[in-house]
N, C-alpha and C positions, 0 to 999 in steps of 0.2 A: 645616201639619205637626203631626202628633200626637206630642207630646213623649214620651209613654209608649211608643209603638211604636218611636220612634227609639232610646230607651234599650234596649229589647229587642233591636233589630237590632245595635247596637254591642256590647252585653254578650255576645251570642251569637257575635260574630265577632272580638272583641278582648279577650283575657284581662286586659289592663291596665285596661280599663274596669271590669270586675268588681272588680278589686283596689281601685281607687280608690273606687268606690261603697261597698264593704264597709268600707274604712278610714275613710270619713267618716260612717259610721253610717246609710247609706241602707239601707232594708229593703223587703221585699215589701209591707208594709203601707202604704208611701208611694205605691203605685199606687192609682188610683181604680177601675179596671176589674178585677174578679176574675179574668178570663182573663189579664190582664197579670201579676197577682200570681202565678198558677200558673206561667206561663212563666218569670218571674224566679227563682222558687224552684228550678225545674228547672235553669236556666242556672247558678245559684250552686252547686247540688249537683254538677252535672257538672264545674264548674271545680275544686271541692274534691277530688272523687274522681280526676280524671284530669289535673289541671293543664293543661288545654287548653280552648279555647272549644268550646261545643256545636255551633255551626253553625246556620244558619237551618232547614235541612231537618229536623234533630232536633226543633226547636221545633215545627214543623208536625206532625211525625209523632207526637210524644209528647203535645203540648198542644193540637193542633188549631188553632194560631194562624198564620194566613197573613200574611206580611210582604212587601210590595212593595219589594224591595231597591233598585230604581231611584230611589226617592224620596229615598234617604239617601246616594247616592254622593258628592254634592257637599258634604256636611256634615262638619265636623271633629268627631271624637269628643269632644275637650275642650270644644267649644261645647255639645254636647248634655248632657254631664255637668254643666257649669256651670249650664245652664238648669234642669235638673231639681232641682239642689241649691238654686238661687235660689227655685224654687217651694216647696220644703220649708221653707226659711228664712222666706219670706213667710207661710206658713201658721202656723208657730210663733210669729212675732211677732204676727200677727193674733190668735192665741189668747191670748197673754199680755196684749195690749191690752184684749181683751174682758174678761178676768178683772179687770184693773185698773179698767176702766170700771164693772164691777159693784161694786167696792169704793168708787168715787167716788159711785155712786148710793146707797150705804149711808152716805154722809157720813164715809167713813174714808180720807182722802187719805194718811195715813201708811202704812196697810196697802197702798194702791195703789203708792206709791213703793217700799216695800220689795219688793213682788212684782216690779216692773220691775227693781229693782236685782239681785235674786236671779237673774232671768232673764238679765240682761246678764252677770252673773258666771259663769253656768253654760253660756251659749251658746258653742259650740265653733267658730263660724265656718262653719256649714253651707252658706252661700252660695258659699264658695270651696273649702272642703275642704282637706285636707292629706294628704300621703302621707309616711311615714317615709323618711328618707335611708338609703341603703346605707352601712354602716360603711366599706366599702372605698373609698368616694368622699370620705372625710373625712381622708385621709392628709395632704393639703396643709395642712389646718388644724392638725393635730398638729405638723407640721414648723414652721409659722409661729409657733405658740405657744412651741415649744422654742427657736427662734432668737431670739425676743424676750427670753426669760429669759437665754439665753446672752450676749446683747448688753448685759445689765445692767438690763433693764426690771423694775420692780416696780410694784405698785399704789400707792395713796396711802399714804405712810408713817404709822405710828402714833407717838405721842410717845415710845414706849419701844423702843429698838433691838432687844432680844431678841424682842419681840412682832412687829415688822416682819420680822425674820429668819424666824420661825416661819411666818407667814402669807404671806410675799412681798408684804406690803402689802394694802390693801383694793382688790380687783379689781372691775371693772365686773360687774354682774349678780349679785353675791354679797351675803349677809347675814351679818354678824358680830354676835354677841350678847354682852353683858356682863350678868351676873346677880349680885345681892348682896342681903343683908338690908337692910331699910330703914335709912337713916342712915349707910351705909358710904361712899357718895360716888358713886353712879351718875351723878347730874346733873353733878357736877364732872368726871367722866370725859368726859361728852358735851361739856362746855364746852371742856376741854383739847384734845380731838380736833378739834372745830370750829375752835378758834383756830389750832392747828398747821396744819391744812389750808388755812385762809385765808391764813396767813403764807407758804405755799408758792405763792400766786398762784391758788388754786382757789376755787370757789364752794361754799357750804354752805347747806343748809336744815335748820334745827332745828325739829322738831315736838315741842311741849311741852304735852301735855294737862293736866299737873298745875300746873306753875309758869307764872306770867304772863310775857309778853314782857319787861316791865320787870325782873322778877327775873333772867331769863336775861341781859339786857343788863347788869344790875348785876354779876353774876358775871364777865362778860367784861371790863368796864372795871376792876374791882378788880385782876384779874390783869394786865391790860395796863398800868395806871398804877402798880402796885405800892404801893397805899395800904392803910390799915388798915380792914378791914371793920367792926371794932368802933367805930372813929371815925365811919364812915359811918352805922352803925346809930343812934348816940347824937347825930349831928349835931355831933361835936366833933373833926373833923380839925384838926391844926395848920395854920398858914398855908401852910407849904411843901407839905404833902400835899394840901391843898385846891386850891392852884394847879396841882399836878401832875395831879390828877384832872380839873379843868376844862380844862386845856390838852390832855389826852389826848382828852377828849370833843370839844373844839373841832377838834383836828387831824384827827379821823376823821369829822367831820360831813359828810354827803353822799357818803361813800365807799361802795363797792359790795363785795359778796362774801359777807356772812353775812346770812341771812334767818331769821325766826323766826315760827312760828305758835303760838297758844295756844288755850285753850278758847273764846275769843270768836270764833274763826274756824271754818270748816267743816272739822272734823277727821274727817269720814267718809272712807273710802278714795277715793271719787270726788273729794271736795274737796281732799285732799292730792295726788292725781294731777294735778288741774288746776293746783295750785300748782307742782308739779314741772315741768309742761309750760311754765309761764309763766317760772319762774326759771331753769330749765335748770342745776341744781346739778351739781357734780362728786361730791358726797357728800350723803347724806340721813341725819340722826340723829334717831331716834324714841325719845323717853323714854316710860316707863310704857306699854308697848304694849297692856296690857289695857284702857286708857282710850280707845283709838281708838273712834270712834263706830260701833259695829256693834250688831246686835241680840243678845239672849241674855244669859245670866248671865256671871259672870266667866270661867268656863272656856271658854264658847262664844265670848266676845269675844276671848279670847286666841288661840284656834285660828283664828278668822277673821282676826285681825290678822297672825298669822304667815303664813297663806296669802296674804294680800294683799301683805305685804312681799316674799315670794318672787316673786309675779307682777309687782309693780311694779318690782323691781330688774331683772328681765329685760326688761320692757316698755320702761323708760326707759334701760336700759344703764348704770346707775349703781350704785356700792356703797351699801349701807345699813349703818349701825351702829344696833343697837336695844338697849333696856335693859328688864330684866325682874327679877322678884323671886326670891330664893332662899327656900326654905321656912324658916320660923322654927324648925322642928324639925331643920334640917339639922345633921349632925355629921360630922366627919372620920372617914374609914374607912381603917384600916391596909391594907386590900386595895387601896385606891386610892393607895398610896404616901404616905399622910398627907394627901392632898388630899380633896376632896369628891366623893362619888358623884354622878353626873349626875342620879340620881333625886331629889336634893335640890332641883332646880330645880322651882319650882312649875308644875304643869301642863306637864311637860317634854317629852312624847313628840313632838308635832308640831314644836316648836321644834328639837329635836335632829335630827329628820329633815331639816328644811329648812336648817339653819344651815351656812354654810361654816366657821365657827369659833365656839367658845363659850369665854368666859373667866369664871371664878367668882372674885369678889372676896372676900378674907378680911381681917378686922381684929379680933383679939381685944383684950382689955383691955391686955395687955402691949404689943402692937404699937401700940395707940392712944397709950399713954404714951410710946413710943419714936418716935412719928410715922412709922410705916411701914405699908405695906399690901402684900398679896401677891395676885397674879393666878394662879390655878390654871388649867391648860388642861383644859377639859371636853371639847373636841372639836376636831380638825383634819381637815378633809376631804382636804387634801393634806399629805403629810409625816407625821412622827412626832415624839414628844416623850418625854423620859425621865422625866417626872413632876416634875421640879424646878420650883417655882413661880418666877414673875418677881416680884422684890421691888423696891419703889419707895419713895421718900420720900413721905410724906403729911403734909406740914408746912404747916399753914395760917397759921402765924405768919411763917415765913420764905418762904412761898410756893414751896416746893421740892417738886417732883413728879417729879424725874428718876429713872432707874433705878439700882439699887444692884447692882453686879456684883462678882464675886470674881476677882482675878488668880491667877496660879499659886501664890502664897505664901499664899493665902486671905485676904489683906488686902482690906478693903472699899474699892472704888473707886467714886466717885460720878460718875455721868454725868447732867448736868442741862442740858437744852436750853432751859429756860424763862427768859426774860428777866424775872424777877420779883424783887421785894424783900420787905420785911416787910409782912404782911397777916394776915388771920385769918378767911377764909371757909371754910366747910365745906359739907356736904350739908344737905338740908332738916332733918335731925334731928341736926346736929352742933353745936347750940347757937347757930346763927346764924339769924335770921329777918328777912326784908326787910320794910320798912314799907309795901309796896304792897298 
């Protein structure tokens, strides 16, 4: 069987074959025989102009290409399409391998690896192809999603009720971003979300390019055991607190549910994807996204990280929470209701395009003295918001991080779901540094 002639036959007699080949990027240039290229161009143009297949007789009359129809009556069009797309994919892979081999011969294995990773990241699956769904066939999915929400389903709850209400929780395949200036507490937010999720019986993977595993673990155990961070830092816990810390560590030894990766691990997108496949977390938290190991300058790394997070969340069907920097020059804008303009997010465009929700963290000097912090809503893909920030305790002495809400009389009501006591841990620039 001549696969090229088989493609010509089915494209000339079945409009859906032309549609699928076009949608998967198959072109006339993918034919080896120039006569076949000419015939395919004619078939595609006829389908575009008339919304109907050209027929074999027209191919013969216009292009002079004779096709023996009897050779293809027993073949399935889907089989022929699959085979020709597999051929195209084979050739693309062979070309990429050849280019990578040239790099190896130049004693440049890093360049060879990057070339193959770029190829794998850009390859759209030509061996199988894909065809868009008709929107009218998706009604059942809309009904299913609506009924889930109606029955009370939410994604993974966040530590602050108003934030959960706004987002309906952290849903599979979505990415929620928290951005702040250095030192405000992004890593602490990641720790609190991870701990809250774990306490609900779910699994979490924390990716920490900046802090070590031991530092992340220390933050977790300080909150969990309710002991003084200052006492740990100086090695001067009182006997009760020391016993409390050790008992907490011992009681959780060998437990499952929270995993952490740091810079000693493979923090490339492929490495993290492999860890997600192994751990099977219900939530992935990625700190300092610009430090994920991709090539390029800080802007390019950030863009690549955001793109990878979007793809990985969909591929693994898990929600991501990710953390990024707010520009040091960021100022509040009256036009934004007293909140931050999203342009204040460093390298913001692609992040805002891909994000399901964005929260901007604010803490000025007065708020720091009062041990409070505000989350401004930068983006909500679903729902709306009136611009009022979510205010929370940010008290590292009493370890209080619950939401502050106002009742009808404007009296401040404190909602705190954290089983914590006196401690003193802050973010990496909050005056606390670990001895690791």
